[in-house]
N, CA, C and O of each residue as an XYZ file, in Angstrom:
312
protein
N      -7.010     -0.038    -23.065
C      -6.408     -1.376    -23.075
C      -4.880     -1.251    -22.943
O      -4.273     -2.052    -22.233
N      -4.246     -0.281    -23.597
C      -2.843     -0.016    -23.495
C      -2.398      0.164    -22.035
O      -1.324     -0.293    -21.645
N      -3.253      0.848    -21.223
C      -2.826      1.119    -19.878
C      -2.754     -0.182    -19.119
O      -1.876     -0.308    -18.266
N      -3.577     -1.128    -19.352
C      -3.615     -2.420    -18.611
C      -2.355     -3.231    -19.066
O      -1.707     -3.913    -18.271
N      -2.061     -3.121    -20.335
C      -0.906     -3.857    -20.824
C       0.359     -3.318    -20.174
O       1.248     -4.083    -19.799
N       0.433     -2.024    -20.045
C       1.666     -1.404    -19.357
C       1.713     -1.790    -17.883
O       2.779     -2.037    -17.320
N       0.532     -1.836    -17.273
C       0.528     -2.299    -15.889
C       0.954     -3.780    -15.747
O       1.657     -4.156    -14.808
N       0.516     -4.579    -16.686
C       0.957     -6.003    -16.705
C       2.406     -6.109    -16.802
O       2.997     -6.911    -16.079
N       3.061     -5.339    -17.670
C       4.491     -5.334    -17.840
C       5.195     -4.819    -16.564
O       6.179     -5.397    -16.102
N       4.688     -3.777    -16.044
C       5.254     -3.205    -14.840
C       5.198     -4.132    -13.634
O       6.119     -4.199    -12.820
N       4.061     -4.853    -13.552
C       3.843     -5.855    -12.429
C       4.841     -6.992    -12.635
O       5.522     -7.411    -11.700
N       4.917     -7.474    -13.845
C       5.908     -8.543    -14.136
C       7.357     -8.194    -13.742
O       8.098     -8.947    -13.110
N       7.671     -6.971    -14.187
C       9.075     -6.442    -13.838
C       9.278     -6.392    -12.350
O      10.328     -6.791    -11.847
N       8.279     -5.902    -11.636
C       8.370     -5.790    -10.136
C       8.459     -7.214     -9.528
O       9.252     -7.449     -8.616
N       7.701     -8.088    -10.002
C       7.762     -9.500     -9.437
C       9.099    -10.063     -9.753
O       9.717    -10.685     -8.889
N       9.588     -9.876    -10.964
C      10.911    -10.448    -11.338
C      11.970     -9.843    -10.446
O      12.890    -10.562    -10.056
N      11.907     -8.596    -10.102
C      12.864     -7.924     -9.237
C      12.820     -8.532     -7.809
O      13.856     -8.800     -7.200
N      11.598     -8.736     -7.306
C      11.452     -9.362     -5.965
C      12.057    -10.774     -5.947
O      12.703    -11.174     -4.978
N      11.826    -11.540     -7.069
C      12.422    -12.879     -7.128
C      13.927    -12.804     -7.067
O      14.586    -13.527     -6.320
N      14.464    -11.879     -7.899
C      15.895    -11.756     -7.922
C      16.502    -11.399     -6.552
O      17.522    -11.967     -6.163
N      15.890    -10.480     -5.836
C      16.295    -10.117     -4.499
C      16.188    -11.305     -3.586
O      17.095    -11.534     -2.786
N      15.059    -12.118     -3.670
C      14.884    -13.210     -2.785
C      15.897    -14.289     -2.998
O      16.191    -15.044     -2.071
N      16.443    -14.393     -4.180
C      17.467    -15.360     -4.431
C      18.757    -15.007     -3.667
O      19.576    -15.890     -3.413
N      18.939    -13.794     -3.317
C      20.181    -13.291     -2.652
C      19.862    -13.024     -1.175
O      20.565    -12.227     -0.554
N      18.818    -13.663     -0.575
C      18.385    -13.271      0.726
C      18.514    -14.396      1.794
O      18.319    -15.566      1.464
N      18.823    -14.074      3.006
C      18.812    -14.944      4.098
C      18.030    -14.216      5.258
O      18.012    -12.985      5.267
N      17.435    -14.878      6.155
C      16.818    -14.245      7.223
C      17.307    -14.793      8.632
O      17.489    -15.996      8.816
N      17.498    -13.881      9.568
C      17.907    -14.187     10.888
C      16.778    -13.791     11.858
O      16.208    -12.717     11.668
N      16.426    -14.557     12.853
C      15.560    -14.128     13.878
C      16.373    -13.869     15.095
O      17.039    -14.767     15.610
N      16.331    -12.638     15.571
C      17.151    -12.237     16.654
C      16.213    -12.212     17.898
O      15.055    -11.808     17.798
N      16.742    -12.653     19.075
C      15.906    -12.782     20.271
C      15.162    -11.535     20.672
O      14.172    -11.648     21.395
N      15.581    -10.313     20.240
C      14.863     -9.112     20.700
C      13.673     -8.781     19.724
O      13.326     -7.625     19.486
N      13.095     -9.864     19.195
C      11.935     -9.704     18.335
C      12.084     -8.937     17.086
O      11.206     -8.176     16.678
N      13.191     -9.141     16.488
C      13.515     -8.537     15.173
C      13.868     -9.600     14.163
O      14.707    -10.458     14.435
N      13.256     -9.563     13.024
C      13.721    -10.458     11.872
C      14.520     -9.666     11.054
O      14.032     -8.677     10.508
N      15.802    -10.005     10.883
C      16.755     -9.331     10.013
C      16.788    -10.105      8.682
O      17.116    -11.291      8.657
N      16.448     -9.427      7.591
C      16.512     -9.988      6.308
C      17.850     -9.512      5.667
O      17.984     -8.350      5.281
N      18.783    -10.398      5.571
C      20.125    -10.073      4.988
C      20.092    -10.324      3.490
O      19.890    -11.459      3.057
N      20.290     -9.274      2.687
C      20.359     -9.386      1.234
C      21.734     -9.225      0.745
O      22.320     -8.158      0.928
N      22.293    -10.212      0.134
C      23.647    -10.168     -0.411
C      23.798     -9.266     -1.571
O      22.889     -9.153     -2.394
N      24.881     -8.637     -1.666
C      25.211     -7.704     -2.736
C      24.845     -8.278     -4.101
O      24.957     -9.485     -4.319
N      24.425     -7.448     -4.983
C      24.106     -7.872     -6.391
C      25.290     -7.829     -7.334
O      26.409     -7.601     -6.874
N      25.112     -8.026     -8.572
C      26.197     -8.064     -9.507
C      26.793     -6.727     -9.797
O      27.990     -6.681    -10.082
N      26.090     -5.648     -9.755
C      26.615     -4.363    -10.048
C      26.253     -3.304     -9.050
O      25.332     -3.449     -8.247
N      26.967     -2.289     -9.121
C      26.779     -1.157     -8.100
C      25.387     -0.525     -8.165
O      24.781     -0.239     -7.133
N      24.888     -0.309     -9.383
C      23.613      0.349     -9.512
C      22.462     -0.487     -8.830
O      21.536      0.057     -8.228
N      22.589     -1.829     -8.969
C      21.619     -2.648     -8.249
C      21.749     -2.491     -6.731
O      20.752     -2.437     -6.011
N      23.002     -2.418     -6.262
C      23.228     -2.249     -4.820
C      22.639     -0.906     -4.282
O      22.070     -0.843     -3.192
N      22.809      0.146     -5.101
C      22.281      1.437     -4.747
C      20.748      1.363     -4.663
O      20.142      1.923     -3.749
N      20.149      0.684     -5.600
C      18.672      0.556     -5.584
C      18.267     -0.225     -4.325
O      17.371      0.187     -3.588
N      18.949     -1.370     -4.092
C      18.652     -2.161     -2.901
C      18.722     -1.337     -1.606
O      17.836     -1.442     -0.759
N      19.732     -0.551     -1.458
C      19.892      0.234     -0.267
C      18.704      1.154     -0.133
O      18.118      1.238      0.947
N      18.313      1.872     -1.226
C      17.101      2.729     -1.156
C      15.882      1.917     -0.744
O      15.133      2.338      0.137
N      15.669      0.753     -1.369
C      14.505     -0.105     -1.040
C      14.571     -0.531      0.467
O      13.567     -0.525      1.180
N      15.789     -0.894      0.897
C      15.875     -1.259      2.384
C      15.542     -0.145      3.256
O      14.780     -0.300      4.210
N      16.121      1.059      2.952
C      15.717      2.221      3.804
C      14.219      2.467      3.802
O      13.627      2.692      4.858
N      13.636      2.429      2.704
C      12.204      2.671      2.598
C      11.393      1.562      3.404
O      10.470      1.882      4.153
N      11.756      0.337      3.226
C      11.038     -0.721      3.863
C      11.253     -0.695      5.403
O      10.323     -0.935      6.173
N      12.489     -0.401      5.819
C      12.810     -0.277      7.239
C      11.965      0.912      7.891
O      11.507      0.822      9.030
N      11.806      1.964      7.126
C      11.032      3.132      7.630
C       9.593      2.759      7.907
O       8.928      3.397      8.722
N       9.113      1.740      7.242
C       7.625      1.408      7.483
C       7.364      0.641      8.758
O       6.218      0.515      9.190
N       8.433      0.121      9.369
C       8.326     -0.665     10.588
C       7.329     -1.847     10.481
O       6.546     -2.143     11.384
N       7.426     -2.479      9.327
C       6.561     -3.648      9.012
C       6.839     -4.796      9.932
O       7.989     -5.096     10.250
N       5.735     -5.463     10.376
C       5.843     -6.638     11.227
C       5.918     -7.842     10.339
O       5.299     -7.900      9.277
N       6.680     -8.797     10.788
C       6.761    -10.150     10.078
C       5.304    -10.736     10.154
O       4.689    -10.657     11.217
N       4.746    -11.316      9.056
C       3.435    -11.833      9.070
C       3.180    -12.714     10.270
O       4.022    -13.533     10.638
N       2.003    -12.547     10.892
C       1.442    -13.305     11.962
C       2.334    -13.385     13.205
O       2.294    -14.353     13.965
N       3.172    -12.288     13.390
C       3.958    -12.116     14.574
C       3.983    -10.694     15.043
O       3.346     -9.841     14.424
N       4.693    -10.392     16.116
C       4.864     -9.002     16.559
C       6.345     -8.623     16.307
O       6.803     -7.599     16.813
N       7.048     -9.386     15.581
C       8.444     -9.097     15.217
C       8.653     -8.120     14.069
O       8.111     -8.283     12.976
N       9.457     -7.100     14.351
C       9.706     -6.103     13.279
C      10.679     -6.737     12.237
O      11.585     -7.498     12.577
N      10.429     -6.369     10.930
C      11.399     -6.823      9.935
C      12.410     -5.707      9.659
O      12.048     -4.531      9.621
N      13.637     -6.069      9.473
C      14.714     -5.104      9.167
C      15.503     -5.694      7.971
O      15.944     -6.842      8.012
N      15.659     -4.915      6.955
C      16.429     -5.359      5.749
C      17.837     -4.778      5.875
O      18.030     -3.653      6.337
N      18.834     -5.601      5.440
C      20.203     -5.167      5.566
C      20.985     -5.713      4.404
O      20.905     -6.907      4.115
N      21.749     -4.863      3.720
C      22.607     -5.274      2.659
C      23.886     -5.806      3.205
O      24.545     -5.094      3.962
N      24.309     -7.054      2.868
C      25.571     -7.583      3.428
C      26.439     -8.148      2.255
O      25.975     -8.346      1.132
N      27.668     -8.378      2.589
C      28.602     -8.850      1.556
C      28.432    -10.307      1.237
O      29.147    -10.840      0.389
């Protein structure tokens, strides 16, 4: 039972992190079939370092925007 409680807490933390990132996000659709997701810098440097790592990992997956053939690219902007 403790394992599931820990998973619940981890899942909530992950979802809260995604919400925080989404609050700082804008998306641009570029004519060459790329959706650029621009994420604005966070409040502190450690969050920006984490975001850069997440962006690099997500960009490496070459994920397609849902229901399209457009690639998604994440980019940290000022």
